[in-house]
N, C-alpha and C positions, 0 to 999 in steps of 0.2 A: 867355181862359179856358184853363186848363190841365186836364190829366188829373185832378189832384187836386181841382180845382173840380168836375168831373163827378162824381167819386166822392163828394165832400161833398153834392151835390144829390141823388144817389140815396139816400144815407144819410138825408138830411133828409125827403125826399118819400115814400119807400117804407117806410123803417124797417129796412132790412137793416143788419146791423153794418157797420162801415167795411171790414172785411176782406172780407166777402161783396160789398159794393159795388165794391171794388177788383178782386176776382177777376172780377165780371161785366164791368167795363169792360175789363180786360186780355184777357179771352176774346173780347169783340167786336172789339177791335183786332187780335188775333192772327188771327181769321178774315178780317177785311178785308185785312190785310197778306198773308196766305197767297194769297188770291184775286188780289190785284194782282200778286204776285210771279209767278203762273202766267199773267199777261197777260189775266186775265179783267176784265170790266167790273163795277163795283159800283154798284148803283143802289139808293138809299134813297128810297123814295117820299115825296114832300113835302119832300125836302131837296136831293137832286141826285145826279149821277153821277160817279164816279171812274173815269177811263179811262187806261190805259197806252198811249202812242203810241211808235212807233219812229222815231227820227231817223236818217237815213242819214249816212254819213260825208261830209265836205265839206271844201273847201279854205278855209284861213283865213290870216291874217297875224299875225306876231308884231309888236305895235305898236312895240316898242322897236327892233327890228332891221330890220323890213320883210320879213324872211325869210318865205317861203311855208311853211306847215305843214299837215298833214292832221289835221283834227279827227275823232276817232273817233265812229262812230255810237253811239248810247246810247238807252235807254228813258227816257221822261219821263212824269210823272204830271200829268194835268190834272183839274181839278174844274169842272164846270158846274152852277151852282145851278138848281133846278127853278123852274118858273113860280110855284109856291106860295110858295117862299122869296123870290123876287124881288118878289112882290106884297106880302108881309109886310114887307119891307125898304123899300119905296116905296109906301105905301098911296095917296098922292095921284096917282101916275103912272098 
């Protein structure tokens, strides 16, 4: 599913114009991106949690030369689906 598919579904189900539906989707994504950039957790009830984790710098190896290098620390985004989402995906489990 793409962002365009989401816009299309909003357009069909709610009846907003495609431009209005696109503006809504863009606004929602901008809010979520802004919160994640600030390191905040984004929790969408019934869907899941987006969390930014900090990875520390670590030693690594260049696989071609075997030379030891330092891998810089970075922030990584993780998503964990809610129990409701997991249950909907696996109704027999």
